[in-house]
C-alpha positions, 0 to 999 in steps of 0.5 A: 500500499503507497504511502498516505499523499501528504497535506497540501500545507506540508514543510519541502524545504529542510529545516535545519542546514548542512554544515557544508552550506556557504556560511558567506552567503548573506542570510535570507531573513526569516518569515518571522525576521520580516513578520517583526519588521513589519511590525515595528513599521508604521501600519497605514489603514489600509495595510491593516484591513489587507492584514486582517483579511488576509487571517480570516481567509487562512483560518477559514481555509483551514477549516474548510480543508478540515471538513473535507477531509474529514468528511471523505474519510468518512465517506470513504469508510462508512457502509453502504445502507441496506436496501430499505426494510422489505415490505410485509403484511405483518401488523408490527405489535410493539408496545410503544408509540415513537414521538420521534422517529429514529434516523437511519443507520448511518445519518452522514452519507451521501447528505447533500447540503447543496442550497436547493437541499437545504431549501427542500429540508427546510420547506419538510420540516417546516410542514411538519408539526411533532406535538402530533402522534404520528400513529395518531394523526399522520395527516396534522403530523405532517401538515400542520406547519404548512397549514398554520403558516398557508391561511385561506386567502379571503376570495378562496373556500378552500387553499392547499397544495394544489392550489399553491401549485396551480397558483404557481403554474398561472404565475408562470404562465402569466409571466409569458402572457406579460412577456414581449414576443421571441424574436426567433419565434416561429409564424404559427407560434407567434400568431397564436401567442398573440392571440392569448396575450390579446385574449389577456390584455382585454380581460385586464383591461377592466375599465372597458369592461365597465363600460361595455357593462351588461350588453354582452349578457342582455344580448345572449338573453335576447337571443334565448327569449326570441328563439323561445318565442319562435323567432329563428333569429341568433342576431341579438340586433334583430330584436333590438331593431324590431326584425325578428317576427316573435310568434309565443313560445312553442315546442320548437322554440324551447328546442332552438332556445336550447340548442343554442344556449348547448352550443354556447355550453351553456346547460339547461334541462338535459346534457349531451355528451360523445364518448365511446360505446363500452358495452360494444365498442369503446372506440366507437364515439356515441352519444350520451344523455346525462341530466343537467348541472344544477344552479346550486351544487347539489340536490340537498341544497334545494332541502335547505330553506336558508340557502334555497332563500338565498338562490331565490333572491339572487334569481330574483335580482337577475331577472329583474335587471333582465325585465327591467331593461331600458331601451332606447325610443327608437327601438323597434319592438317592446320587450317582452311581447305585449300581453305578458304575461298572459292577463286575464282577459288578454289584450282587452284586460284593464288590469294594471300590468306586473312591473318589474320588481314584482314580476322578478319575485314572483317568477323567482320563486316558480323557477326554484320550484321548476329546478328543485322539481329537476334537482328530485328527479336526477339520480344521486351521485354515487348511482350515476357514477355506477357504470353497468346502472348508468349504461343503458343504450336504446334506439335514439326514437325512444328518446324523442318519443318518451321527451316530446318536448324537445324535437331532437332532430332540431336540436342535433340539426344545429351542432351539424354532425356528420352522422345522425345517431340511431342509438342513444345511451342515457345515464338515468331513463326515469329522468327522461320521463320525470322530466317530460312531466316537469316540462309539461306541467311548467308554465311557459313564462316559467320555462322562459325565466328558468332558461334567462337564469341559467344564462345569467348564472353561466355567464355573470362572471365574464362582466365587468366587477361593477355590473350588477349581475357580476355581483349579484352571482359573486354574492351568491358564491360567496355564500355556498362558500363561505368566502369573505363578503366582498374579497375578489382575486387579484386581477391578473391571477384571474386573467391567467387562469381565465386565459388557460381555461379558455386556450388551454392547448396554446398556453399549456404549449408555451408553459411546458417549455418553462416548466417541464423541459429536458428529461423531466418526461422520460424520467416521470414515464420512467417513474409511472412504468415502475410503478405498474410493474410493482403493481402487476408483480404484486398481483398473484400474492394478493389472497382474494385474487385468484390466478386467472383473475391476476393474470387477466390483471396483469394484461390489463395493467400492461394494456393502459396507455401512459400519457405524461407531460402535455397532449400532440394535439389534435393529431401532431405536436406542430405549432400549425395544430394549435394555431389552427385550433384557436383561428377562429378566436380575435380577442381585439374585436370580440373583446374578453366577454365574446372570447371566452363566450365563442370559445364554448361554440369552437369545444361544442362543435368540435365535441359534436364532430367526434360522433360516430368516428373512432376514438382519438387516441391522442386526444388529452382531457386536461391541459398541459397546464393543470394540477390534476390527472385522470384515467379514462375507462374506456379509453384505457389509459392514465393522463399525468399533466405536466402541471401536477409533476412538480414540487411538492410532488415531483422534481427530476433533482429530488431523492427518489423516496420523496419522488415514490411519496409524491408524484409515485402516489399519484400514478399508484392512485390514478392506475388502481382506478383500472381496479377500482369499484368501478374501474375494474368492470372494464375489461382490457379493451376498455369495455364493459364486461365481467372479467374476473372469475365470480370468487374474485369478485365476491372477495373484492366486494366483501373488501370494497364494503368494508373501505366504504364503511371504513370511510362512512365512518368519518364526519367534518365540521360543518362550522353550525354544530353539526357532524357531517359523514363521508359518503363512502359509496360516493367516494368508494372509487378514490379511496380504493385508488389511493389505497394503491399507494402501497404498490408505489412504496413497492417500486420504490424499494425494488429499484433502490439499489440501482438508484443509490449507486446513482447517487439518486437515494441521498439524504437531506440536512437536519432529516432525522427520519429513515427513508421509509418514513420521509417516504410517508411524510412525502405522500402526507404533506401533500394533501395540506388543505385549509377548507372553510365549512361551507367549501367543505360541505359542499365538497363532501355532497359533491366530490368523490374523494374523500376530504384530504384527511381521511386521504392521508389517515385513512389509507395508511391505516390500511396499509401496515409498512406505515405501522412499521416504519413508525414503529407504532403501537399495536393501540396506535389509531393508524395501526388497527388489528387485522381483523378491522383493516380493509386490506385490498392492496396489501 
């Protein structure tokens, strides 16, 4: 073995002189002699400063050299940590609950001390609150610090990591919209960027919006009322000038009005969608008939007196605005046509007509009754999400025969599809007959008022904030969401979101260039494929799944298409494709309201053009900047937009245990949807078909009921002293998907050795946790969310996802690996005995 290399400050000259050296030679002054001479000289101020700096630098250099030598010695002699503890389904039965987790065997190895690592470690520590026991309340343990430092903005009903990242993404888009157009950009990108920047500027121009006032909304309402009363014109000026003949309400008039509204993406009475025929050919795009969205968030609200009265008052104010519209004397049309409403005795009746105030109040009550009937006739959401119960194919003629108030051939011709449907899939057949009865018994003026209200509720938010309609709708949302009265979002923030929502493919193209470049897509794709492999590897080990079913499940997992980052829309990634999609939009001439309104028309027309065609497997249902992900059963695809592959879920520079605890959990969640209570009913080709054995299905159903019962036992506070239970049936599919976390844990362990050798499993400074614990901490902290009670109630009624605290604690209580990682006692809340666990994937 060679001798150790001398340190850089070793003496290289002899310390003593030999006897034969020239004694007559002039002796060179020593360092100390020179130093003494200098000391005898008077020092200038500059000399003193320089001398001090030299001493400081010499001391600092010595410290760093010592630290480097010591660290190098420890790293060279430290043993490589073993693969994290193997996963097991055994329950830990230790008698103590750890309040401070033990560190890894040697926390000194591979500790990253870069600025980025220090910031990352600090963000994790700032989220953790050690006053909570991780085995009793892991949600609060991992999120309470974040919750305390991120209060809900006054203009929002909730605020969590999802909202925080979405704001960050919109800030990136805002920067793109406000920056000058690059000189080296291509022609189509330049034209597209001009459009999105133009829409952003139109949105920011509040003075212009206030000057325009109610006019854009009233124009749309004029067209809807005109069509309903027998005209065939969609030019609002035709009604102003009296050129559109009116014959009174008819079935054709209702059809024309509804078709116009739906073609502009304004919902009312019913909805149509174009999706695959899951019972025959999932790739054949077919017509689906759905119940409509409601004015209130869900049907339960119509049974609450205080909320329904608040809603009625909002309807009254919106109707008054329309009825009390002032028109110049040059208008050739008295609106509405008299007599209106038809008074007893008709035109010869001498009674005084209702004024706008009385009429608006009377009709608001009738509209509320009308819409309450629609809500009661609608199917409950937990039943509507049942893929078997909601698949009811029938000849299209049946729909026409059972809902005679709508002339469906005329309705469909509005959208100009290339083929006329011969079949329709009705999600809830009883609603068709119920709607027919509701329309049959309703007065024509009530139906018209309902249509007016739907338009106003849908479009008022696009008006200037000084308009009465904008204020009415905003006040209603404040009540429903528990928002601070009068609080509004930052205008630039709002406008960036509106541009993203309206022209999302365009903004998404520029977003990924800023936020998802380099090898981000490749590395994220590898993580997701590792999760899929771990899931397939686990299937034969599941006690409730027999061999035939596990083999089929593995084949289905292999057949799922994975989409990462951004779409290739409509058939290429070219800038021309995106420009072509938005070529009809011109914000400079249409303004903010008109551009957003017209974009709804483009989306609807493109949707209907899919009817009868084969599925386009390149299409996405989300924009690239969206902070979300999804599984589409008939398309057999899981999709992860670039917008969600950001901190706190993912970064290409992070260690694996954090990425798999964050983004890996999301990947496992979406994959597991293919095998949840609804997804499992679709086979490898996306067809609705039973492909598990009866034995496997029966055992699955037992565990599913266990999970539904578990989550139904959780409650939230409504802010009024009442506890509202989670709907375990509605949230069943999402709760099952959340349990997929265990497969991300397994995927992380499988790749650990190679990742460690590559240097991507390094530790962070100041985190006294094992890597297993940090995996679960990464999972828990991402679900931080503060919510106002009113918003929490709204979500629990409408959202198929459980509240975030239960998505964390409920999930982990069914995963024994968590209890083992944190050394939880057998009596700990999140370590229940096996007979009380609902373990599906572990």
